[in-house]
N, C-alpha and C positions, 0 to 999 in steps of 0.2 A: 250046573253053578256049582261053587267053591264052598266045600266043608267046612265044618268051625276049626279052629286053628286048636294045637295042643297046647295047651296050659303048661307044658312041662319047661317052657322056656321061651325068652322073647326069640323075636324072628331075627336075620341073621343080616348085616351089612355084605355088600359086596366084597368086602375084603373076609367075611368070613365069620369076620368079632359080633357077638352081640351086639344088638339094637338100643341103646340107650334110650329111654320115656321123653318124651320133648320135653316135661320141666327140668331134668336133670341137664338135658345137651344144649339146652339155651343158658341155665347157669353156670357149665363147665362144670358140673362136678360128676363126682361116681355113681354110678348105678348100678343096683344088685341084680337087674334084668328080672326080678320079680315079675309073674304074672298069675292074677290082671294087674297089681297092683305091688309097683314098688317100695320096699320099707321105708324110703326117704320121703315119698309123699305119704306114704301114710303115716310115720310119723311128723309130718309138715299139717296134719290136717288137709290136704287137698286132695283125697282118690280121688274125686272126679275130675283132675286135669291130669292124671296119667295116661298119657298116649302112649302106643307104640307105632309111628311112621317107618312106611317103607319106600324107596322108590318104586314107584309103579312096574319098568321094564324089568324088575328084578322078583318082586312077590304082590301080585295084587293083593293087596290083605292090610286091613287096619285096625287095631284093636286100642280097645277103649270102653273103661268103664264110666257111665253116667253117676251112678251112684253104688254104695256100698248093697244094694240091696240084691243087684242083677245077677243074676245064674254065673255059673261058672264057665259053661260053655258059652263063648263070643263067637257068634254070627259074620263069617266077613265080609265087607263092603266093599262092593266096584269101583273105583276111584269116579268110571265114568257115566254109573247108571244116572239115571234122568230123575231128580227128587221130584214129588208130588206138589212140593212147593215151593218156591224162590228160595235160594240159598242167603237168606239173609245174615251177615253178621248180627245176632245180640249181644248184650253181655246185662244181664237184667239181674246178676245175684253179687254180691261184694264181695273183693277179691277175700281169697284166702289167706289165712295168714301164714309166714315160710314160703309161697310163691311167687315168682319174678313173675312179672308181667310179661305176655309175648312181644308187647309194644312199647320200649319206653324211651322211644325216641333220644334228641341230642341230650347227651350227659358229657358238662364241664369237666373243668379243671377239681373242682373241687368235689365230684363226683366221688361213688366209693368206686366206681370203677376203675378211675385213674390211678387205682391205687397198685391196681393189676393188671396194667396194660403193657407193663414192660415183662411180667413174668409171660402172657398170653403171646407177646413179639418174639420169645426167646422158643416157643414152640416147634417140631419141627415141621417142615414143610407139609409133611405127609400127613403128620395130625389134623394140622390146620385144615389141609385139602379135604380131609376125610368131615371133618367140623362143618365146612362150607358146603359140602353136597349136598347133604341133608337140610334140602329146604324145602318138601311139601308141607302143607298149612293143613293142619285140620279145619273142616268147616263146621261153622253151627248154621241150624235151617232154623228155619220159623215155626216149626210145626210146634203147637200148641201157643202161639202168639199169632192169631189172626189176625188183630190188628195192625201188623209190620206189613203182613201180607196185601191188605188193603190201601195202607201207605203207598205200596209201590202201584199198586193198579193207579191210584188216585193219581200221582205222579206222572205214570204213563197215560190216561187220560186227557191230561192238562196240555197234552205237546200239540201243536198248531200245525193245519194242512200245508202240506210241502208247500205251495205256492206263497204262503203268509212267512211260512219258517225263513224262506231263501231271502225275502223281502226284509225281514225285519233285524237277520245278521248281518244283509247289508250295511243296514242303517248303525249300528252298532257304533261306537267312538265314545273312549272314556278320557280325559283329559289326564287319570289317574293312572292308566295304563295298567301297568301289572302282568301281563302277559303276553298275548300275541294273534290280535284279531286277523289277521291272515289266515293263523291255524283255526280259528272257531268256525269262517265260512268253511273250509275244508272241512270238519267237523262235521258242520252241518249237513255237507253232500256228502258224509262217508254214512248218515244216519239213516237217511234214505236210500243209501246203494245196496245198504246191510237190511234194514228193517221197513223198507217200503212198503214189500205185500203184505206187511201187519197194518202198518200204518197209516196205507195211503187207500183209505175208502172211508166212506161216511160216517158207517155203524162199524167201529172196530169193533171184532170177534175179543169177548173176553178170556178165551180160553189161548186163542195168540197171546195177547197180552201178558197172560201170564207166565207161557214161554219164554217170552220176549223179559220178563223179568228174571225168570231163572237165569236166563243167560247174561243178565247183566251182573248176577248176583255171582256166580261163577268166575265170570271175569274178575268182579272188584275184590275178591279172597287173594288173589296173583298181586305181589306186591310190584310196586312199579317200580324202575328203574331212574335214577337221579342222574345217571355219570354218562349221558348220553355225545356223542362226539358227532353224531351222525344225526341230522334232522328226521329224517326218514325213518329210521330205527324208531326214535325217540315219539313220532307223531304216531307210528305204527302200534304202539305201546297200550293205546288207549282210544283208537279210532275202529272205523269198520267193525268186523268179526270182534275185536277187544274192546268194543265201546262198556263201559261200566257207567256207574250211579254218579261220580263225577262229571263226566262227560256230559253226562246230560243234563245234570246240574249246574254246568257250565254254560251251555246253550242254553238253559231258562236262562239264566242272568243276560246273555248276549238277546234273547227276542224281549229281556225285560226293555231292556233301553233302548231295542230298537222301536218300541212301544211308544216310549216316551214322548218320542221326535216325528210321530207318525203323518206326513202329508195329508192335505184334503182324500180324503177317500175317493174322491169323485177321479181320480187321478191314478187310483191304483186299481191293477187289474182284478176282473171280477173276478178269477177263480181265488181269491187270495177271499175264502170263505169267514175265516176267525177275524180278519181285521174290518171286514163291513159287518160282521153279525155282532162286534163286541166295539163299546168304551174302550178309548186307549186305556184310560186309568184302569178299568176294570182290567184289560190285559197284565196293565203292568201290577198290580195285586193278583192275578192268578199265576202269573211265572215266576212271581216272587214267594209266594207260596211254595212253589212246587220246587223251588229251587233249594229253599229250608228240607221240605221232605227228602232230596234227593240226599243233602248233608247229615241228615241222619241215618238211612241207608247205606250211607258210604263209611258213618263210624265204625272203627274196631273189625272192616272187612278184612285187611289185613294191615299192614304198615300205612302209616297216614304219609300224604306226600306233598309235593308241591300244586298237585292239580284240585287236591281237595284244599288248602288254603287258597287258593287264588277264587276257588267259590265258596266258600266263607268269607273272604274279601267280597267279590262283587255281592251277598247278600247282603252286609253289611252296608254298602254303601245304596242300595236300592232300602233298607229300613229309614236309611237316613233322608233319603230323599220320600218318603214314603209319612213316617212320624213324625222326622224334627230332628233335630242332633242334641237335644239336650234331656231329651226322653227318658225314661228306664230302659223302655225299651228296643233304642237303640244303643244306648251304653252296654248292655248286655251284649247285645250281638259283637261291639267292639272289642269287649273283654273276652270273648272267646279267641276273636282274630289273634289279639294279642299273646294269647295262651296259646294257640298254634303255632305262632310265629317263633316262640322261646322254644315250644316242645319239639319243632321240626331244626333247628339251629340255624334258621336263617340268618340269623343278625351274626353269625362266625363265618368266616372263610379260610378253612385250612391251609389253601395256595393263593392267599391274601395278595402276596407279592408279585401273583402271577396277572396284574392288572389289564392285560389286554388280551386276556385267553378268549377266543371268539367262539367256545364250543356253543351247542345249543342247551344243555341242561346248566351250563354254568351262566351263563345269558338269563336265561328265566328265570333263573332263584335270583339272582341280582336284580332282576325287572322289578320281580314282585317286592323283593325286598324294599327296593327304593320308595317303591309306591306305598307301603304299609308303613313305614318311617314315617314319607311324608304326611301321609293321612294320621296317622296317630298326631302331629303337629299341630296339624290343619284344628282336629279334635279338642284337644288340648286348649287351644288358644281360645276355641269358639267359647269354650265352657269354664273357662278359667281351671281346669279342672288338672291334678297332674299329670303328664305325658307319662303311658306306657313302658316306651322304648327311650333306650340314654346313649348317646355316642358314644359315652364312657367304653361300653362294654359290646361295641357292634364294629368288627372288623369287614364287613361285605363290603367289596368296594363299588362305586356305581355302573351301572351297565354303559356298555359302549352303545355310542348313538347309531345305530344300526336299525337299517331300513328293516321290516319284516319279510321282504323279497328277498334279500341278503341274508338274515338269519335264517330262513327255508332254505336257503340255497341246497342243490345236491350237487358235487360233493362237495362238503363243508368247506367254508373259509379255512384256510390254514395258519393266516398273517392277518395281522390289524389291518393292513394297505388292502387285502384282499374284500377287508369287510367294509373297504371304503370310509375311516373313519383317521383321524391326523392325530399325533402323538399323546395329543391329550384326552384322546374320545371321543372326540366330536367326530361330525360326519363331513364330510367334505363336499358335500353334494350344494351345500347353499340350501338344505331342505330342510324344512321343521317338520319332524315327522314326530310319531308317539314317544319314542327313547330319548327328544328334543326337549322336550318339554318336561319330558318325568328327570332328566339329569340336570336341568334348571332348579324344577321345583326341590328336589332332593337335597341338593347344595344349599340351597336359601333355607331348606326346613333344620340342616344342622348350625347352622348359625342361630336357626328358631329355638332348638332346641338349648342353647347357653342362652338365649334372652328368659325362656323359661324357667333354667333355673335360677336367675338373678332374682325374676317378678315373683317368684311363688316361693323361693326360703324365707326362713325366717330370723336368717341370722347374718350375720357380716357380709359382702359380697367383693370386695373390694375399693367401692366407693367411686369417687368420677372418673379415676383413670382405668378402671377394668372398662366401666363403659364405652369409655373411647375406644380404647383397645378393639373392642367388639365393635364398634362403628368401623374403627380402620379395616377389619377383619371381613365386615358387610362389603364394604367399595370395593374390597381386592377382588371378593367373590365375584361380582357385577362384572368389574373390568376385564375377568379372565371368560366372561360369556360372548361367543361369537357374535360379530355387528347382526347378522340376519338375524336374529331370535332378541335383540332389542327392541321395543316401543318408541315409536318415534312419532311427531304429533301428526304429518304429513301422511300418514299410514293409512288413515281413518277414509280420507279421499282417494287412497290408491289405487284404482281398481287391479294392479299387479298384486296386490296381497288380498291373496282371498279371505274371506270370510272365518274358516275353521284358524287359518294362520295368524291373523288378525286377533281374535280368541286368545291364543295362546300367549303372544305376545302380551296382551294386557294383562292376563291371567299373573306371567312373569312378571312382569313389571310392578303388579299391584301386589304379588307376594315380598318384592323389594319393597316397596314404599311403607309396607308395612312393619317388616324387621326395623326400619328405620323410625316409624312413628313409636313403636315400643322404648325404641333406646333415645329417644328424643324427648319420651313423656318420663322416662324414669331419670335422663340429667336434668330436666326442667324441675323437679325436685328439690335440686341445688341453688334454687334461688336465681338461676341463669337467664336474662332476659333474652342473649340471643340462642339460646335454646328452645324456648317461648315460640320466637319468631321461628324457628326451622319448625318446629313443630306446628305451628299455625299453616304454613306452606304447603308442610307433606299433606296434613289434612285437608286442606282444599283441593290438591292434585287428587288424592285419593276418592275423594266427593266427588269429583266431576267427573274420574273416569270409571268409576262405580256405577253411576249412571248413562253410561254407554249401553252398557247390558239391555239397558231398559230402552231406551230412545232409539238404539238401531238395532232393534231385536233380529228386524228384517238380515241385517247385513251379519249379524254374528250368532246365529242361531246353531243353535249344535245339538249333537245327542245330550251332552247335559244339560243344557237348559236352564241352568239354575241362576235366573233372575234373580229369585227371592235370596237364595242363598247368597249369591256374590253381592248383593246390596248390603243383606244384612251383616258379613262377615266385614265388608271393610269399609262402607259410609257410614255404617252405624256409630261406631268408635270416633271416627274422626269426623262424623256432624256433630257428636257430644263437644270437641273442642271448639267448632264452631258456633255451638250456642254458648258456651262460654266467653268467648272472644265477643259475640253480639251483646251478650247482658254487661260485660265488664266496659263496653266502649260507651251503650248507654248511662251505666252507673257514673262512669270515672271521665266521660269524653273522650278516652284516646284508646287507637284500637293500634294492629299492627300496621306497620309503614305501607304494607303491600295489599292491605283490606280497605274495603271499605263494606257499607250497610248495605248499599245496594247487592253487592255481589255475595256477601253472607246471605240474604235474605233470598236471593235468588235461589242458592244452593239451599237452602233448607228447605227452601217452597217444592224444591221440585222432589227432596226425598218426603218431603209430607204426602204430596201427591201422590209417588210413587208406592208407598206404604198404602195410603189409601185404595190405591188398585190390586194391591194384593189381595186373592180369593180369602175367603174365611178357611176353604178347604185345604189352601195350601201349606207344606210342612213350615214349621216356623212362625205360623199366623198368627200366633198370640203375644210372640215377640215384636211381630212387625207391628200389631195394634199399638202395644204400649210406648213402644219407642216413638209411635206417631201421634201419642196422646202430647207427650211430652215435649217433642218440636213442635206441636203447633201451641204450645201452652207460651214456649218461649217467643215464638214469634209474636205472638200475640201482646205478651208483654215487653217486646223489645217497642212495638210500632204503635201501642194503642195506650200503654198504661203510665199516668203520671210518674215524674223521676220518683218522686219524695217516697211511692208505692214498690220500689226498684225489688228484685228478686234477691238481688247481693246490695248488703251493706259494702259500707265505705272498706272494711279491711275483704271483700270478697268473698263471704260468709251468705247461704242462703240466708234471705230478710223475711220469707212469709212463709207461711203455713203452706208447702207443697206437699208433705207426707203422703197423701192418698196415691198422686200419681208417680211423684218423682222417685220413691223410696222403692215401689214398683217395678221402675225402669232402672234403677242403678242397684238393684237385688235378681235380677231377672237372670244370674249364672250368666251373663255373655260378658264375659273379659270382666267380671266382676273382681274377680281378686288381683288383677292389676290394679286395678280402683283410678282408671286413666280418664273415668268420664266425670267421677265427685270433684268437686271444688277444692281447693288446695285449701287447706287447712278445715276441708268441712267435714264433717259428721257420717 
């Protein structure tokens, strides 16, 4: 065993110069190389951060003082020694004054570092290469933190059996995308190839799970490369023997989404014990919780990365599916996701001029940001709350419409023509891939961002002209989409259009209609009868198409399977317009030229029937229940109540006491800030 290191001076670098301590090296400031604690760290009040590291090929020593009370002789530690507990990174103490964090993430043009970039770039090549070569990171262990040790073991115990995991991974599919499903299936295979001996037994041994935990922690302490061009090198960094907590967390997200759409267990292989022994909802909840544990175990392990960002994104989507989109529990996870997005700088692209960059790391980042940006706009629209991200400070280009097979092909594609996309970035195969839907929704979300700015701001936005320009831009975006992704009326009965493609087409078209819906609603406040007529037509189409997710479930059933969400998001606001039209027609005897009382009653009746079908345990069930009460009262009022007790007076204001139900409906945070469901002039 190595003896104690002399404290007469710091260890040497390979060029013979004294080693700087880690805080001084990372801040690129002068270090006096004193041991056990350099003068700068002592003055800065951070003696426990003063660590001297050297590359193991030159000297297998690490010097660290965790407190001022440690003895003068510091025992050496072998970097490859097996730790008795998993080396889980933790940070339970507040940051010390004067010490720069090891992990600062993206820093933009106004940050303090921007003013030193020019000086840093002027350093000699030799000096810069010396600084870059010192990359060994200190490991923080869980000694003294048994709760984290148990957190790790608890996550590992939640891993399903091999047959169940493979089935669930195959069933995964999200219309938000954001990563690479094919890589997820490969990752699942690599888990069993590497840790199959530990996991492939009915009664898993705790000690072996502990060793597996230790392995994941060691791997997690190594920063991931974010600039790969070779898919094999990219995938190899976090799979197989290099599996880490982020990787396992992503698998839990895949398994949870697969569990959401499990077919009848009678047709599932009998070897899938976990699937047969647990209810699907129980599995979703279990895997979602395990994904959260992996997030906690990944934090501060090394530099945060896009792998962790996708894990946080997947967990956030699962939270919305479980607890609903309006509650605090989901909104906190959504806020975590937005914070990580800007922390990593996913919203900016230093090489954004190269729109056709096919490299794996570039496309993964662009996929992830496009999905997060679109999701942020959907969440803001649904709740009427301000969006976190803005197109004004986002420069990340859209991902290319590449299939996963092409993206992960080796050798990597060198040109966009090899990626099988045209000069506009759409695929030339005429197929709807994951990125096809993602690109379309992201493009529509950039228009939605402008709509949100107008609808949610309290200042003048430019009036009718600004809205008409916005509408023109929306029509230009939809005109630029390839024809094979646009919904056509005959797609519903066309056997050549798969259920998944039909779902994608409907989703894209409803996003487009919703943009128009918002614009026309704002235009209708200009007292334009033409705008009101168009608003009614759009609302009628939105309600009709949204009902298809319910009436054609067998055809449209997908991994998302968000029948309730789609109906509440698209049909409920549009249904409010139909309610108003029906009540106005009864009061004034006039209705939209294309509307008949029978058509409106039919659509609202279907909406009420669907909302009555929603189970009390479903996410957003409370919103569905409150909307249903309003729709039913409108139908009763329009069909049964005498004219003199109409709900609207001659000026279009509410004429009866409806506060117990309508106030709860119009203030349920479902687009309430936009006020589209309130009658014009109403309170």
